[in-house]
N, CA, C and O atoms as CSV, one atom per row, in Angstrom:
chain,resi,resn,atom,element,x,y,z
A,1,MET,N,N,-5.813,3.595,-11.731
A,1,MET,CA,C,-5.992,4.156,-10.194
A,1,MET,C,C,-8.092,4.185,-10.164
A,1,MET,O,O,-8.770,4.630,-11.090
A,2,ASN,N,N,-8.477,3.779,-9.273
A,2,ASN,CA,C,-10.185,4.415,-8.739
A,2,ASN,C,C,-10.007,5.650,-8.495
A,2,ASN,O,O,-8.898,6.151,-8.312
A,3,ASP,N,N,-11.482,6.484,-8.459
A,3,ASP,CA,C,-11.750,7.174,-8.425
A,3,ASP,C,C,-11.651,7.376,-6.683
A,3,ASP,O,O,-10.940,8.269,-6.221
A,4,HIS,N,N,-12.144,6.797,-6.125
A,4,HIS,CA,C,-11.968,6.913,-4.574
A,4,HIS,C,C,-10.366,7.079,-4.160
A,4,HIS,O,O,-10.128,7.692,-3.119
A,5,SER,N,N,-9.385,6.610,-4.853
A,5,SER,CA,C,-7.962,6.672,-4.223
A,5,SER,C,C,-7.076,7.781,-4.509
A,5,SER,O,O,-7.218,8.251,-5.638
A,6,ILE,N,N,-6.169,8.335,-3.750
A,6,ILE,CA,C,-5.371,9.414,-3.842
A,6,ILE,C,C,-4.137,8.871,-4.031
A,6,ILE,O,O,-3.766,7.797,-3.557
A,7,THR,N,N,-3.309,9.822,-4.924
A,7,THR,CA,C,-2.068,9.594,-5.273
A,7,THR,C,C,-0.895,10.563,-4.137
A,7,THR,O,O,-0.732,11.782,-4.082
A,8,GLN,N,N,-0.354,9.663,-3.483
A,8,GLN,CA,C,0.871,10.491,-2.311
A,8,GLN,C,C,2.188,9.777,-2.816
A,8,GLN,O,O,2.340,8.769,-3.506
A,9,GLU,N,N,3.193,10.753,-2.162
A,9,GLU,CA,C,4.754,10.407,-2.504
A,9,GLU,C,C,5.042,10.534,-0.923
A,9,GLU,O,O,4.503,11.192,-0.033
A,10,ALA,N,N,6.015,9.714,-0.947
A,10,ALA,CA,C,6.864,9.668,0.228
A,10,ALA,C,C,8.210,9.482,0.360
A,10,ALA,O,O,8.662,9.188,-0.747
A,11,SER,N,N,8.926,9.509,1.061
A,11,SER,CA,C,10.714,9.365,1.309
A,11,SER,C,C,10.803,8.643,2.568
A,11,SER,O,O,10.197,8.876,3.614
A,12,THR,N,N,11.700,7.677,2.293
A,12,THR,CA,C,11.914,6.651,3.638
A,12,THR,C,C,13.404,6.581,3.289
A,12,THR,O,O,13.923,6.999,2.254
A,13,ILE,N,N,14.173,5.814,4.620
A,13,ILE,CA,C,15.583,4.853,4.428
A,13,ILE,C,C,15.001,3.729,4.077
A,13,ILE,O,O,13.783,3.580,4.181
A,14,LEU,N,N,15.977,2.614,3.525
A,14,LEU,CA,C,15.729,1.498,3.199
A,14,LEU,C,C,16.904,0.686,3.456
A,14,LEU,O,O,17.891,0.674,2.721
A,15,HIS,N,N,16.786,0.076,4.416
A,15,HIS,CA,C,17.877,-1.212,4.771
A,15,HIS,C,C,17.690,-2.325,3.967
A,15,HIS,O,O,16.867,-3.118,4.423
A,16,LEU,N,N,18.250,-2.659,2.807
A,16,LEU,CA,C,18.563,-4.139,2.127
A,16,LEU,C,C,19.813,-5.129,2.572
A,16,LEU,O,O,20.997,-4.825,2.428
A,17,PRO,N,N,19.350,-6.322,3.116
A,17,PRO,CA,C,20.352,-7.150,3.183
A,17,PRO,C,C,20.972,-7.193,2.066
A,17,PRO,O,O,20.386,-7.299,0.989
A,18,ILE,N,N,22.538,-7.097,2.228
A,18,ILE,CA,C,23.381,-6.989,1.287
A,18,ILE,C,C,23.401,-8.407,-0.085
A,18,ILE,O,O,23.830,-8.248,-1.228
A,19,GLU,N,N,22.828,-9.672,0.467
A,19,GLU,CA,C,22.533,-10.857,-0.324
A,19,GLU,C,C,21.585,-10.424,-1.571
A,19,GLU,O,O,21.723,-10.811,-2.732
A,20,ARG,N,N,20.682,-9.616,-1.122
A,20,ARG,CA,C,19.699,-9.289,-2.148
A,20,ARG,C,C,19.734,-8.391,-2.727
A,20,ARG,O,O,18.711,-7.855,-3.154
A,21,CYS,N,N,21.219,-7.822,-2.978
A,21,CYS,CA,C,21.535,-6.622,-3.908
A,21,CYS,C,C,22.528,-7.169,-4.601
A,21,CYS,O,O,23.398,-6.519,-5.181
A,22,ASN,N,N,22.432,-8.558,-4.570
A,22,ASN,CA,C,23.491,-9.106,-5.894
A,22,ASN,C,C,23.149,-9.521,-6.918
A,22,ASN,O,O,22.691,-10.662,-6.981
A,23,GLY,N,N,23.230,-8.966,-7.699
A,23,GLY,CA,C,22.982,-9.326,-9.478
A,23,GLY,C,C,21.732,-8.728,-9.912
A,23,GLY,O,O,21.130,-8.221,-8.965
A,24,GLY,N,N,21.231,-8.635,-10.863
A,24,GLY,CA,C,19.822,-7.919,-11.079
A,24,GLY,C,C,19.531,-6.473,-11.068
A,24,GLY,O,O,20.384,-5.770,-10.529
A,25,ASP,N,N,18.752,-6.041,-11.436
A,25,ASP,CA,C,18.284,-4.668,-11.970
A,25,ASP,C,C,17.843,-4.001,-10.055
A,25,ASP,O,O,16.909,-4.446,-9.388
A,26,ILE,N,N,18.621,-3.123,-9.688
A,26,ILE,CA,C,18.239,-2.782,-8.534
A,26,ILE,C,C,17.333,-1.765,-8.265
A,26,ILE,O,O,17.064,-1.472,-7.100
A,27,HIS,N,N,16.753,-1.103,-9.363
A,27,HIS,CA,C,15.353,-0.514,-9.295
A,27,HIS,C,C,14.453,-1.130,-9.061
A,27,HIS,O,O,13.577,-0.700,-8.310
A,28,ARG,N,N,14.374,-2.646,-9.782
A,28,ARG,CA,C,13.230,-3.604,-9.678
A,28,ARG,C,C,13.324,-4.171,-7.899
A,28,ARG,O,O,12.425,-4.206,-7.060
A,29,ILE,N,N,14.310,-4.438,-7.823
A,29,ILE,CA,C,14.784,-4.877,-6.513
A,29,ILE,C,C,14.112,-4.210,-5.403
A,29,ILE,O,O,13.161,-4.734,-4.823
A,30,ILE,N,N,14.609,-3.009,-5.079
A,30,ILE,CA,C,13.619,-2.095,-4.691
A,30,ILE,C,C,12.515,-1.457,-4.558
A,30,ILE,O,O,11.995,-0.818,-3.643
A,31,GLU,N,N,12.237,-1.728,-5.609
A,31,GLU,CA,C,10.531,-1.236,-5.809
A,31,GLU,C,C,9.993,-2.323,-5.262
A,31,GLU,O,O,9.101,-1.938,-4.505
A,32,SER,N,N,10.092,-3.699,-5.254
A,32,SER,CA,C,9.576,-5.199,-5.195
A,32,SER,C,C,9.832,-5.190,-3.504
A,32,SER,O,O,8.987,-5.704,-2.770
A,33,HIS,N,N,11.106,-4.543,-2.934
A,33,HIS,CA,C,11.054,-4.611,-1.292
A,33,HIS,C,C,9.701,-3.637,-0.608
A,33,HIS,O,O,8.911,-4.007,0.260
A,34,VAL,N,N,9.746,-2.322,-1.300
A,34,VAL,CA,C,8.950,-1.491,-0.491
A,34,VAL,C,C,7.513,-1.988,-1.266
A,34,VAL,O,O,6.557,-1.712,-0.541
A,35,ALA,N,N,7.199,-2.481,-2.225
A,35,ALA,CA,C,6.076,-3.152,-2.663
A,35,ALA,C,C,5.438,-4.026,-1.650
A,35,ALA,O,O,4.277,-3.808,-1.305
A,36,ARG,N,N,6.246,-5.165,-1.070
A,36,ARG,CA,C,6.161,-6.282,-0.374
A,36,ARG,C,C,5.617,-5.776,1.128
A,36,ARG,O,O,4.700,-6.293,1.765
A,37,ASN,N,N,6.446,-4.607,1.525
A,37,ASN,CA,C,6.348,-4.060,2.824
A,37,ASN,C,C,5.086,-2.825,3.263
A,37,ASN,O,O,4.845,-2.228,4.312
A,38,LYS,N,N,4.472,-2.813,1.911
A,38,LYS,CA,C,3.724,-1.145,2.202
A,38,LYS,C,C,2.402,-1.769,1.123
A,38,LYS,O,O,1.362,-1.147,1.340
A,39,GLU,N,N,2.312,-2.419,0.468
A,39,GLU,CA,C,0.996,-2.529,-0.442
A,39,GLU,C,C,0.076,-3.687,0.440
A,39,GLU,O,O,0.646,-4.682,0.886
A,40,GLY,N,N,-0.936,-3.538,0.586
A,40,GLY,CA,C,-1.754,-4.055,1.403
A,40,GLY,C,C,-2.321,-3.491,2.675
A,40,GLY,O,O,-3.288,-3.907,3.312
A,41,LEU,N,N,-1.700,-2.676,2.875
A,41,LEU,CA,C,-1.797,-2.518,4.410
A,41,LEU,C,C,-2.412,-0.906,5.058
A,41,LEU,O,O,-2.928,-0.045,4.346
A,42,CYS,N,N,-2.252,-0.823,6.170
A,42,CYS,CA,C,-2.458,0.707,6.411
A,42,CYS,C,C,-1.437,1.430,7.202
A,42,CYS,O,O,-1.112,1.023,8.318
A,43,ASP,N,N,-1.097,2.125,6.850
A,43,ASP,CA,C,-0.128,3.220,7.806
A,43,ASP,C,C,-0.433,4.767,7.771
A,43,ASP,O,O,-1.616,4.949,7.482
A,44,ASN,N,N,0.137,5.722,7.937
A,44,ASN,CA,C,-0.044,6.951,8.156
A,44,ASN,C,C,-0.486,7.753,7.187
A,44,ASN,O,O,-1.046,8.827,7.404
A,45,TYR,N,N,-0.197,7.150,5.765
A,45,TYR,CA,C,-0.709,7.197,4.710
A,45,TYR,C,C,-2.152,6.717,4.330
A,45,TYR,O,O,-2.583,7.216,3.290
A,46,GLY,N,N,-2.883,5.941,4.908
A,46,GLY,CA,C,-3.898,5.537,4.613
A,46,GLY,C,C,-3.708,3.741,4.171
A,46,GLY,O,O,-2.777,3.037,4.561
A,47,PHE,N,N,-4.630,3.377,3.451
A,47,PHE,CA,C,-4.478,1.976,2.987
A,47,PHE,C,C,-3.883,1.974,1.852
A,47,PHE,O,O,-4.558,2.416,0.923
A,48,VAL,N,N,-2.715,1.581,1.585
A,48,VAL,CA,C,-1.845,1.666,0.488
A,48,VAL,C,C,-2.622,0.348,-0.443
A,48,VAL,O,O,-2.836,-0.793,-0.033
A,49,LEU,N,N,-2.954,0.922,-1.819
A,49,LEU,CA,C,-3.491,0.105,-2.783
A,49,LEU,C,C,-2.848,-1.219,-3.578
A,49,LEU,O,O,-1.893,-0.876,-4.274
A,50,ARG,N,N,-3.052,-2.213,-3.622
A,50,ARG,CA,C,-2.140,-3.271,-4.419
A,50,ARG,C,C,-1.476,-2.875,-5.786
A,50,ARG,O,O,-2.246,-2.114,-6.372
A,51,ASP,N,N,-0.371,-3.098,-6.489
A,51,ASP,CA,C,0.152,-2.911,-7.624
A,51,ASP,C,C,0.242,-1.439,-7.572
A,51,ASP,O,O,-0.087,-0.850,-8.601
A,52,SER,N,N,0.743,-0.534,-6.263
A,52,SER,CA,C,0.291,1.456,-6.907
A,52,SER,C,C,1.446,1.621,-6.124
A,52,SER,O,O,1.439,2.726,-5.583
A,53,VAL,N,N,2.777,0.711,-5.765
A,53,VAL,CA,C,3.907,1.545,-5.564
A,53,VAL,C,C,5.048,1.697,-6.556
A,53,VAL,O,O,5.488,0.764,-7.228
A,54,HIS,N,N,5.436,2.796,-6.588
A,54,HIS,CA,C,6.468,2.689,-7.859
A,54,HIS,C,C,7.519,3.875,-7.429
A,54,HIS,O,O,7.178,4.973,-6.990
A,55,ILE,N,N,8.845,3.436,-7.640
A,55,ILE,CA,C,9.910,4.176,-7.047
A,55,ILE,C,C,10.265,5.802,-7.825
A,55,ILE,O,O,10.375,5.727,-9.049
A,56,VAL,N,N,10.369,6.613,-7.474
A,56,VAL,CA,C,10.609,7.709,-7.940
A,56,VAL,C,C,12.064,8.291,-8.125
A,56,VAL,O,O,12.453,8.970,-9.075
A,57,SER,N,N,12.704,7.934,-7.151
A,57,SER,CA,C,14.222,8.055,-7.171
A,57,SER,C,C,14.736,7.000,-5.864
A,57,SER,O,O,14.103,6.247,-5.124
A,58,TYR,N,N,16.164,7.338,-5.973
A,58,TYR,CA,C,17.114,6.515,-4.882
A,58,TYR,C,C,17.972,7.102,-5.023
A,58,TYR,O,O,18.117,7.822,-6.010
A,59,SER,N,N,19.162,6.944,-3.711
A,59,SER,CA,C,19.943,7.440,-3.698
A,59,SER,C,C,21.129,6.356,-4.387
A,59,SER,O,O,20.729,5.417,-5.076
A,60,MET,N,N,22.689,6.574,-4.131
A,60,MET,CA,C,23.739,5.619,-4.246
A,60,MET,C,C,23.955,4.694,-3.341
A,60,MET,O,O,24.374,5.191,-2.295
A,61,GLY,N,N,23.829,3.437,-3.308
A,61,GLY,CA,C,23.918,2.771,-1.852
A,61,GLY,C,C,24.864,2.805,-1.051
A,61,GLY,O,O,25.951,3.219,-1.455
A,62,LYS,N,N,24.724,2.428,0.142
A,62,LYS,CA,C,25.883,2.929,1.349
A,62,LYS,C,C,26.003,1.839,2.033
A,62,LYS,O,O,24.942,1.453,2.524
A,63,LEU,N,N,27.126,1.055,2.290
A,63,LEU,CA,C,27.338,-0.239,2.871
A,63,LEU,C,C,27.416,0.118,3.945
A,63,LEU,O,O,28.010,1.142,4.283
A,64,MET,N,N,26.720,-0.802,4.843
A,64,MET,CA,C,26.630,0.157,6.468
A,64,MET,C,C,26.408,-1.447,6.903
A,64,MET,O,O,26.087,-2.286,6.062
A,65,THR,N,N,26.665,-1.849,8.649
A,65,THR,CA,C,26.418,-2.760,9.243
A,65,THR,C,C,25.380,-2.227,10.450
A,65,THR,O,O,25.528,-1.213,11.132
A,66,VAL,N,N,24.325,-3.170,10.514
A,66,VAL,CA,C,23.310,-3.035,11.323
A,66,VAL,C,C,23.073,-3.906,11.719
A,66,VAL,O,O,22.709,-4.812,10.969
A,67,ASP,N,N,23.162,-4.132,13.306
A,67,ASP,CA,C,22.858,-5.242,14.166
A,67,ASP,C,C,23.813,-6.129,13.962
A,67,ASP,O,O,23.503,-7.250,14.366
A,68,GLY,N,N,24.972,-6.037,13.433
A,68,GLY,CA,C,25.816,-7.137,12.791
A,68,GLY,C,C,25.794,-7.927,11.819
A,68,GLY,O,O,26.396,-8.995,11.701
A,69,LYS,N,N,24.737,-7.152,10.734
A,69,LYS,CA,C,24.809,-7.727,9.313
A,69,LYS,C,C,24.787,-6.668,8.266
A,69,LYS,O,O,24.069,-5.669,8.238
A,70,SER,N,N,25.953,-7.159,7.159
A,70,SER,CA,C,25.890,-6.119,6.424
A,70,SER,C,C,24.395,-5.574,5.250
A,70,SER,O,O,23.812,-6.442,4.600
A,71,VAL,N,N,24.168,-4.776,5.198
A,71,VAL,CA,C,23.124,-4.030,4.898
A,71,VAL,C,C,23.723,-3.190,3.560
A,71,VAL,O,O,24.898,-3.252,3.200
A,72,VAL,N,N,22.518,-2.277,2.804
A,72,VAL,CA,C,22.572,-1.580,1.702
A,72,VAL,C,C,22.003,-0.447,2.300
A,72,VAL,O,O,20.915,-0.697,2.819
A,73,GLU,N,N,22.401,0.796,2.407
A,73,GLU,CA,C,21.347,1.944,2.981
A,73,GLU,C,C,21.011,2.662,1.641
A,73,GLU,O,O,21.965,2.937,0.913
A,74,TYR,N,N,19.553,3.047,1.175
A,74,TYR,CA,C,19.351,3.560,0.250
A,74,TYR,C,C,18.207,4.817,0.808
A,74,TYR,O,O,17.355,4.575,1.662
A,75,HIS,N,N,18.339,5.856,0.303
A,75,HIS,CA,C,16.836,7.100,0.727
A,75,HIS,C,C,16.485,6.913,-0.805
A,75,HIS,O,O,17.149,6.986,-1.839
A,76,ILE,N,N,15.143,6.638,-0.511
A,76,ILE,CA,C,14.151,6.560,-1.589
A,76,ILE,C,C,12.944,7.498,-1.265
A,76,ILE,O,O,12.478,7.936,-0.213
A,77,THR,N,N,12.588,7.649,-2.728
A,77,THR,CA,C,11.169,8.584,-2.766
A,77,THR,C,C,10.302,7.646,-3.764
A,77,THR,O,O,10.604,7.414,-4.935
A,78,TYR,N,N,9.139,7.138,-3.059
A,78,TYR,CA,C,8.258,6.580,-3.929
A,78,TYR,C,C,6.775,6.774,-3.932
A,78,TYR,O,O,6.296,6.855,-2.801
A,79,ARG,N,N,5.969,6.863,-4.883
A,79,ARG,CA,C,4.844,7.194,-5.127
A,79,ARG,C,C,3.645,6.186,-5.019
A,79,ARG,O,O,4.052,5.103,-5.440
A,80,PHE,N,N,2.480,6.111,-4.670
A,80,PHE,CA,C,1.518,5.309,-4.697
A,80,PHE,C,C,0.150,5.972,-4.396
A,80,PHE,O,O,-0.134,7.150,-4.178
A,81,HIS,N,N,-0.648,4.794,-4.454
A,81,HIS,CA,C,-2.149,5.281,-4.339
A,81,HIS,C,C,-2.962,4.589,-3.259
A,81,HIS,O,O,-3.176,3.376,-3.263
A,82,SER,N,N,-3.379,5.394,-2.380
A,82,SER,CA,C,-3.990,5.250,-1.533
A,82,SER,C,C,-5.346,5.701,-1.239
A,82,SER,O,O,-5.810,6.652,-1.868
A,83,LEU,N,N,-6.159,4.982,-0.156
A,83,LEU,CA,C,-7.594,5.199,0.066
A,83,LEU,C,C,-7.607,5.526,1.656
A,83,LEU,O,O,-7.153,4.680,2.427
A,84,TYR,N,N,-8.121,6.743,2.145
A,84,TYR,CA,C,-7.850,7.660,3.260
A,84,TYR,C,C,-9.058,8.238,3.506
A,84,TYR,O,O,-9.188,9.462,3.511
A,85,PRO,N,N,-10.268,7.220,3.783
A,85,PRO,CA,C,-11.717,7.460,4.307
A,85,PRO,C,C,-11.665,8.264,5.321
A,85,PRO,O,O,-10.974,7.963,6.294
A,86,ALA,N,N,-12.331,9.342,5.281
A,86,ALA,CA,C,-12.703,10.414,6.082
A,86,ALA,C,C,-14.234,10.945,6.348
A,86,ALA,O,O,-14.951,11.191,5.378
A,87,PRO,N,N,-14.625,11.084,7.443
A,87,PRO,CA,C,-16.086,11.506,7.825
A,87,PRO,C,C,-16.801,12.535,6.073
A,87,PRO,O,O,-16.322,13.340,5.274
A,88,ARG,N,N,-17.832,11.991,6.225
A,88,ARG,CA,C,-18.525,12.521,5.450
A,88,ARG,C,C,-18.036,12.463,3.730
A,88,ARG,O,O,-18.323,13.317,2.892
A,89,ASP,N,N,-17.355,11.404,3.534
A,89,ASP,CA,C,-16.591,10.752,2.376
A,89,ASP,C,C,-18.036,9.965,1.618
A,89,ASP,O,O,-19.004,9.634,2.304
A,90,ARG,N,N,-17.983,9.786,0.387
A,90,ARG,CA,C,-19.237,8.981,-0.269
A,90,ARG,C,C,-18.620,7.741,-1.114
A,90,ARG,O,O,-17.743,7.934,-1.956
A,91,TYR,N,N,-19.022,6.746,-0.892
A,91,TYR,CA,C,-18.558,5.569,-1.867
A,91,TYR,C,C,-19.576,4.812,-2.549
A,91,TYR,O,O,-20.411,4.273,-1.823
A,92,GLN,N,N,-19.696,4.638,-3.970
A,92,GLN,CA,C,-20.201,3.582,-4.370
A,92,GLN,C,C,-20.317,2.078,-3.986
A,92,GLN,O,O,-19.191,1.582,-3.999
A,93,CYS,N,N,-20.958,1.476,-3.761
A,93,CYS,CA,C,-20.824,0.145,-2.994
A,93,CYS,C,C,-21.411,-1.011,-3.347
A,93,CYS,O,O,-22.506,-0.782,-3.860
A,94,VAL,N,N,-21.179,-2.035,-3.298
A,94,VAL,CA,C,-22.155,-3.332,-3.911
A,94,VAL,C,C,-22.458,-3.951,-2.508
A,94,VAL,O,O,-21.579,-4.019,-1.649
A,95,ILE,N,N,-23.734,-4.400,-2.305
A,95,ILE,CA,C,-24.468,-4.654,-1.409
A,95,ILE,C,C,-23.747,-6.364,-1.435
A,95,ILE,O,O,-23.881,-6.892,-2.539
A,96,LYS,N,N,-23.195,-7.038,-0.620
A,96,LYS,CA,C,-23.004,-8.288,-0.824
A,96,LYS,C,C,-23.795,-9.078,-0.030
A,96,LYS,O,O,-24.094,-10.148,-0.560
A,97,SER,N,N,-24.337,-8.847,1.345
A,97,SER,CA,C,-25.041,-9.471,2.170
A,97,SER,C,C,-26.102,-8.617,3.047
A,97,SER,O,O,-25.774,-7.532,3.527
A,98,ILE,N,N,-27.548,-9.235,3.249
A,98,ILE,CA,C,-28.052,-8.624,4.210
A,98,ILE,C,C,-28.645,-9.418,5.326
A,98,ILE,O,O,-29.493,-10.309,5.291
A,99,THR,N,N,-27.857,-8.768,6.539
A,99,THR,CA,C,-28.157,-9.641,7.557
A,99,THR,C,C,-29.092,-9.015,8.873
A,99,THR,O,O,-29.704,-7.949,8.813
A,100,LYS,N,N,-29.063,-9.750,9.837
A,100,LYS,CA,C,-29.852,-9.137,11.155
A,100,LYS,C,C,-28.901,-8.097,11.727
A,100,LYS,O,O,-29.310,-7.142,12.388
A,101,MET,N,N,-27.465,-8.337,11.417
A,101,MET,CA,C,-26.823,-7.021,11.766
A,101,MET,C,C,-27.146,-5.919,11.107
A,101,MET,O,O,-27.255,-4.879,11.756
A,102,GLY,N,N,-27.370,-5.910,9.669
A,102,GLY,CA,C,-27.305,-4.907,8.788
A,102,GLY,C,C,-26.758,-5.373,7.238
A,102,GLY,O,O,-26.908,-6.504,6.777
A,103,LEU,N,N,-26.196,-4.418,6.656
A,103,LEU,CA,C,-25.725,-4.335,5.428
A,103,LEU,C,C,-24.458,-4.516,5.412
A,103,LEU,O,O,-23.785,-3.781,6.135
A,104,VAL,N,N,-23.676,-5.703,4.455
A,104,VAL,CA,C,-22.402,-5.632,4.459
A,104,VAL,C,C,-22.173,-5.452,2.917
A,104,VAL,O,O,-22.843,-6.072,2.092
A,105,GLY,N,N,-21.266,-4.636,2.609
A,105,GLY,CA,C,-20.863,-4.541,1.106
A,105,GLY,C,C,-19.456,-3.953,0.825
A,105,GLY,O,O,-18.797,-3.611,1.807
A,106,TYR,N,N,-19.096,-3.847,-0.020
A,106,TYR,CA,C,-17.784,-3.677,-0.742
A,106,TYR,C,C,-17.693,-2.528,-1.713
A,106,TYR,O,O,-18.758,-2.163,-2.210
A,107,LEU,N,N,-16.597,-1.906,-2.058
A,107,LEU,CA,C,-16.421,-0.595,-3.176
A,107,LEU,C,C,-16.737,-1.585,-4.469
A,107,LEU,O,O,-16.331,-2.719,-4.721
A,108,GLN,N,N,-17.867,-0.456,-5.374
A,108,GLN,CA,C,-17.734,-0.857,-6.605
A,108,GLN,C,C,-16.642,-0.466,-7.479
A,108,GLN,O,O,-15.849,0.461,-7.311
A,109,GLY,N,N,-16.716,-1.416,-8.571
A,109,GLY,CA,C,-15.531,-1.736,-9.351
A,109,GLY,C,C,-14.473,-2.825,-9.120
A,109,GLY,O,O,-13.364,-2.898,-9.650
A,110,TYR,N,N,-15.219,-3.942,-7.919
A,110,TYR,CA,C,-13.977,-4.843,-7.618
A,110,TYR,C,C,-14.839,-5.867,-7.549
A,110,TYR,O,O,-15.953,-5.770,-7.035
A,111,ASP,N,N,-14.275,-7.121,-8.169
A,111,ASP,CA,C,-15.211,-8.054,-8.674
A,111,ASP,C,C,-15.618,-8.888,-7.299
A,111,ASP,O,O,-16.732,-9.387,-7.135
A,112,LYS,N,N,-14.559,-8.955,-6.359
A,112,LYS,CA,C,-14.972,-9.887,-5.068
A,112,LYS,C,C,-14.767,-8.953,-3.672
A,112,LYS,O,O,-14.146,-7.924,-3.937
A,113,PRO,N,N,-15.156,-9.075,-2.196
A,113,PRO,CA,C,-14.920,-8.320,-1.490
A,113,PRO,C,C,-13.747,-8.590,-1.004
A,113,PRO,O,O,-13.387,-7.893,-0.055
A,114,GLU,N,N,-12.967,-9.490,-1.421
A,114,GLU,CA,C,-11.940,-9.691,-0.888
A,114,GLU,C,C,-10.380,-8.839,-1.744
A,114,GLU,O,O,-9.231,-8.693,-1.328
A,115,ASP,N,N,-11.101,-8.392,-3.172
A,115,ASP,CA,C,-10.255,-7.436,-3.559
A,115,ASP,C,C,-10.070,-6.023,-3.107
A,115,ASP,O,O,-9.050,-5.337,-3.164
A,116,SER,N,N,-11.509,-5.657,-2.547
A,116,SER,CA,C,-11.896,-4.385,-2.449
A,116,SER,C,C,-10.913,-3.869,-1.112
A,116,SER,O,O,-10.810,-4.579,-0.112
A,117,PRO,N,N,-10.347,-2.797,-1.212
A,117,PRO,CA,C,-9.756,-2.032,-0.121
A,117,PRO,C,C,-10.528,-1.856,1.114
A,117,PRO,O,O,-10.089,-2.109,2.236
A,118,LEU,N,N,-11.872,-1.345,0.812
A,118,LEU,CA,C,-12.753,-1.073,2.061
A,118,LEU,C,C,-14.169,-1.925,1.821
A,118,LEU,O,O,-14.952,-1.912,0.871
A,119,ILE,N,N,-14.173,-2.715,3.151
A,119,ILE,CA,C,-15.227,-3.384,3.680
A,119,ILE,C,C,-16.538,-2.473,4.238
A,119,ILE,O,O,-16.364,-1.965,5.346
A,120,LEU,N,N,-17.600,-2.266,3.693
A,120,LEU,CA,C,-18.642,-1.427,4.402
A,120,LEU,C,C,-19.761,-2.147,5.363
A,120,LEU,O,O,-20.211,-3.164,4.835
A,121,LEU,N,N,-20.306,-1.854,6.640
A,121,LEU,CA,C,-21.161,-2.229,7.430
A,121,LEU,C,C,-21.673,-1.122,7.821
A,121,LEU,O,O,-21.218,-0.040,8.191
A,122,VAL,N,N,-22.855,-1.635,7.658
A,122,VAL,CA,C,-24.023,-0.274,7.990
A,122,VAL,C,C,-25.069,-1.292,8.972
A,122,VAL,O,O,-25.714,-2.268,8.588
A,123,PRO,N,N,-25.009,-0.818,10.090
A,123,PRO,CA,C,-26.062,-1.302,11.175
A,123,PRO,C,C,-27.158,-1.337,10.837
A,123,PRO,O,O,-27.415,-0.510,9.963
A,124,HIS,N,N,-28.398,-2.281,11.314
A,124,HIS,CA,C,-29.518,-2.364,10.663
A,124,HIS,C,C,-30.130,-0.992,11.446
A,124,HIS,O,O,-31.047,-0.434,10.845
A,125,GLU,N,N,-29.746,-0.458,12.608
A,125,GLU,CA,C,-30.634,0.688,12.971
A,125,GLU,C,C,-30.328,1.879,12.068
A,125,GLU,O,O,-31.034,2.838,12.381
A,126,PHE,N,N,-29.550,2.118,11.102
A,126,PHE,CA,C,-29.649,3.096,10.166
A,126,PHE,C,C,-30.277,2.642,8.768
A,126,PHE,O,O,-30.407,3.458,7.856
């Protein structure tokens, strides 16, 4: 975990197609599904960092039909690291380029700008 991220916990209802639940470790199946749908995206919790979603708990599956398809419903609680920038936050960054428009940088601690969860643009006027 980087020093700029925060750890959060959330609960949700997950509907997995029945064919995805056939065999294998259900904990790993649920965790990979949540990670694929949450990591690398912004939502009301901020930007969810990659490789940070971990399942805390989940209920016993309940077989249901949703939109004519068989699914297994799980009530899950998961923990993740996110970046939630706010006014007056300060970040250490690496300047990638200086252009006529201004400075372009990314968070320090990442090898490439593509890996950084935050790209910083500082207009030339400032």
